[in-house]
N, C-alpha and C positions, 0 to 999 in steps of 0.2 A: 497540810499541814507540810509534810517532808519537801514538799518540792520548794517549800522559805528557806528550809536549812539549806538546802543543795544549793539556790542562788545565794543566799551569804556565804557560804563557803568559796563558792567560786569567784565572788566581787571580792573577797578578800584575799585569795589568790593574784585576780587581774590586779588590784592594786599593791600588791607587794611587789608584783612583778614591772610595773611600771615605776615602784620608788626606788628599785634594784637599777633599773633603766636610767633613771634620772641620776643615780650616785656616779653610777660608772660614767656617764658625760661629764659632771662636776670635776672627775678625777683626771678625767685626761684633758682638761683644760678646755675645754669647747665655750666656758662661758667665760673665760679672762680676759677677752678684748670686747667693754664696754662702749668705748669711743669711738673707734675708726668704723663700725657700721653706720653711726647716725652721722659723721662728717664726710662719709664717701660719698652725698649728693652736695656737697658743697663743693667739690673740686671736679672744675669743667675738662672733661677728657676729649680733649680733640680730636686727638689722633683715631680712635675709635668711630668720632662721628663726621670726618674727613672723608671727602668724596673726590677720588681726582681722575 
């Protein structure tokens, strides 16, 4: 029964760490540009694919 308590405490700690990392990423502005990645595939990058 003691193992269950340890696993609950460890899982709560891991969840809090992931939540803190997510909030740090949001605070640094990592998720601000939602449109550019979706439109990047529409642009034809001829220079990168050009073989001379």
